[in-house]
N, C-alpha and C positions, 0 to 999 in steps of 0.2 A: 503494499500500500505506501510505503514512504518513497519508494522510487518511482511510482504513480506520479508522486505529487510532484517530487523533485523533477521529473520527467515533463511535466506540464509547465512548471514554472519556465525552465529550461526554453520550452518552446514558444512561451509568451513573450519573455524577452528578447528571445531572436526575431520575432515577428514586429517588434517595435523597435528594435537596434535598426539604424540604416546601415546597408550591407552593399558589396559588390560583388561580383564573380569574377575568379581569376579562370584563365582560359582553360584549365581542366572541367571547368563548370562547379568548382566549390566555390560558397560563398564566402567572402571575406569581409569582415568587420569595416567598417567607413571610419574609422577613427577622427578625423579630420571632421566628419560630418557632427560627431558626438562633441567636438569642442566647438561648432559654431551652431550650437542649439538657440533658437530665436529666445529672445526677452521680451517683456513688454517695451522696456526704455530703449531698445535696439529696434523694434518694430516703430515706434514713436520719431526716432532721428532718419528713419528710413522715410516716414512719411512726409515729414517735415522737409527733406529735401527735395520732394517733388512739387513744393510749393512755392514757386518764383515769386510770389508776392511776400512770404513769408522770410524767404532768404533776402530779398529786397529791404524788408522792414527792419532785418537785424543787422544789416548792411548800414542802414542810415544810422541806426543808434549806436552802433560801433563807431561807427565816422565821428559823431558828435563827441560820443566819450573821448575817443582818441585825440581830438582836436583838444578838448578841455583840459586833456591830460598833459599833452605836450606844450600848450598855448606859453610859457615862462619859455622855451626855448627856439616856440617859431620865429621867424624873421619879419615880426608884425612890429608894429608900434606899441609903446605903453597905453594901455585903454583910458589910462588918465591924462595922458600926456596934451596940454593946452595949447592950442595954435589959433589964434585969434584971426591971423590975417587969411586962415582958409576955412572959416567955418561955413558951414551951409554949402558946401559946394555939391553938386551932383555928380554922382556915378561916371567916371572917366577914366581916362589914363594914372591920373596922378594918386586917385583914391578909387577904387574899383567897385564900392560900394557907397561913394560918398563921407562926407564927415558931418556932424552936429552940429548944435550952436555954439559949441566952445572951441570947433575944428579939430574934435578928436575922431579917428580913425574908426568908422563904423565897422571895417573887417575886425579891428582888433576889438572891438567893445561886445561884437556877438559873439565872437569866440571867446572871449574871457567871462560871456553873459553864459556859456555852456557850464563852465565849470562851477556854476550855482544853480541854476535851473535844473539842468538834467539829475545831477546828483542828489539834490535835494529832493526831487519828484522819488527817485528810487529809493531813497533814506525814507522819506515818510511812509510810502508804503509798506518799506520792509517792517517798519517798527508798528504801524496801524495794523498792517495786516496781521502780524505776531498777535497782539496784546487783543485785537477783538476775536481771533481765532482760539484762541485760549479761553476767553470768556464764553464762547458759543459751545467750545467742545465741554467746559463743565457745565452751562446750561442744559445742554442735551441729555449728559449725561447722568447728572446728578439728580436734573428734576426738580419740582416741589416749589419751596421756596427760594431756592437758588435762582433757577428757573424765571421766577416769576420777576424778581427783581431786576436781574439782568436784561431780559428781555422787554421790561417797561423802559427801563432807562434807555435803552436802544430805540425804542419806539418814539420818547419824547424827544430825542436827538433829533431822528428821521423826520419828526412833525414839523420842524423848520425848514425853510429853505436853505441850502448849504452855504451859500455866498453870505446872507444874511446874519447866521449864526456864526461863521467864520470871522464877519466883522464887529460884531457883538464880543466874541471870544478876544480878538484881539485889541479892540479898544479897553476892553477888562484887565488885559495884560501890560498893558502901560504904553501902548500906541504903538506907531511903526516900529517894525524893525522884523527882519529874515527870519529869526527864530519864532517869535511869536505867530507869525503868520504859517509856518510850520506845523508848530502845535495847532494851531488851530484849524490847519487842514485835517489832521491824525484825529484830533476831537469827532471833527464834522464825518470822517468816513469808515470811522473802528465797527460802528452798527452794521453795516451793510455786511463784514465778515463775520461779526457775530450772529446774524441770522442763516448767513450762508453756511458756516460750519455747525450750527445747531440742526438745520436739519438734513446734512450728510451726516453726522454722529447718530442722529434720531433713524435715518434708512439703515445705515449698517449696524447697528447695536440689533437691530432684528434678525440678523444672519445666526445660522446655529452656530459657527464658529466662536462667536463671542457666547454664545449660552455654554458653549462648553469649556471654556475658559473659566468662567464663571463657576461651574459645576465641578470642577475640579481643584475649586480653592484660588484662585489668582485673585490678588487684592484688584479693587478697586480699581487704582491709579494704573498699576501694572495693564490690567485690559485695558484702559482709558488710552493710552500711551505707546503700548505695544502691539496691541491687536486692532482698535479703533481708527488713530489718527492715521496711521499707513495709508489707510484705505478712503482718506478724504482728500487727496492732495491735489489730485489732477482739477479740479475744477477752481481752487483756490489759486493755484499758480496761475491758468489762463484768467481770474479776475484779476488778480495781481498786476500783472503784466498790460491789461488794459487801463487799470488804474493809474499806473505811473502818468500817463496821459491826464486823465482828470486832474491828477495833484499839480502838474506842472500849469495848466491852464489855471485851477483855483488859485493858486499861488501868485501866478501871474498876474492875476484877478485883481486881487489883494494889492498888489505892488501897484498898478494901475489907478487906483481909487488912493494910493498913499497909504496902504497900511501894512506894506510889505518892505521889501528892501529900500534902503535909503540912499539919495545921493553922497558921493559919486560912484559906488558901486554901480557896477554892470550887471545888471539883471533886466531879462527880456522885457517884463511886465512894464517896468519901471521906463526903460526905453522907449515902450510904444506911447507911453502917457506924453515922453517930454515932445516925442514926433506929432501926437495928436494935437500938440497946443501949437504947435507950429501952421498946422493946415495942410491943404493938400499943393501948396505951391511945393512943399518941400516932403514930398510923397515918400522918399526912400527912409527918410528918418523912422518912420512908424512900420513903413513895409517890410525893411529889411528883419528887424526882429520877430515881427508878424509871422513871416515866411518860416523863419528859425522854428517858431512852437508849431507851425502848422507842420513844417517835413517831423518833428521828431512824434507828434500827436499820431500821423498818419504812419509813420515807420513801427509804432507800437501797436495800432491796429492791425495793419496787415501780420505783425509777428504774432499777434494775440491770437488773430484767426487762424492761421496756421499751427499755433500749439494749439489750438483747443480743437482742432481735427486729428492732430498727431497723436493728443493721448486719450482721444474717445476712442475705444475699440469700433464702437457702432459708425462711427465715420470715416473710418479707415477701414473698413469693411472686413474687420477680422472677427 
């Protein structure tokens, strides 16, 4: 009986193992195929490579980050170098993107602006997503009073228009300043991550593997962090990617109304405000930072859409 069982297991393994045939007709195990087993992450990367818009979006974001990182060593003017004899020059041979009302190079200021706007958007979403996701996970798994308190706080914040609430928080924090603006953006956006994570946790918690972990005595926090959270990351990654653009726009909006970065800092929203005050005659003053924001947001949207398709097995046809 034991020999029959052992033989059956051997045959099953042979059927499931990739194999090739030698010239004499005998089967030879394909070790290379065994090593190249497909993984979910590998499938996602391969799918992402087939999305031209996603790759273009990633290239745009990478280019802005690289320009911002290398700005101090690039052959460009100091962004705060004042030259009143060249103020408000239209784009031309001497200044490819023109100059502002103090004669500062728009190329320099928009590149140095990338050192503030893009990393600030990424940082605020990273922190906001972490805090919001953690609160949502606790609310979904613990339930009861904890769930009610966290979700009602989230509902209260979501009941206000984002820009109005961000303005109120920034003003309450003492007025203009990039740190105050970023804190306001973080407070405005965390409820969305809490609600999304709560829904994911409630869905995953109903699975049998979670019940099995609880049945064998696994602690509550071990079940949450070891068994539930690893199955909820894909929607959060996609949302965070798309929300970086929203954070950049919201931060720029606060700077535009005077509650964000303060002069002479080269920040895209503040630059648009300064250009708007000059009118359409000096169109490049506001258009250059505006196009920069648009390119970053479009790049993030393209990359986020491709990432969503790549991480969702139903969309990639797996």
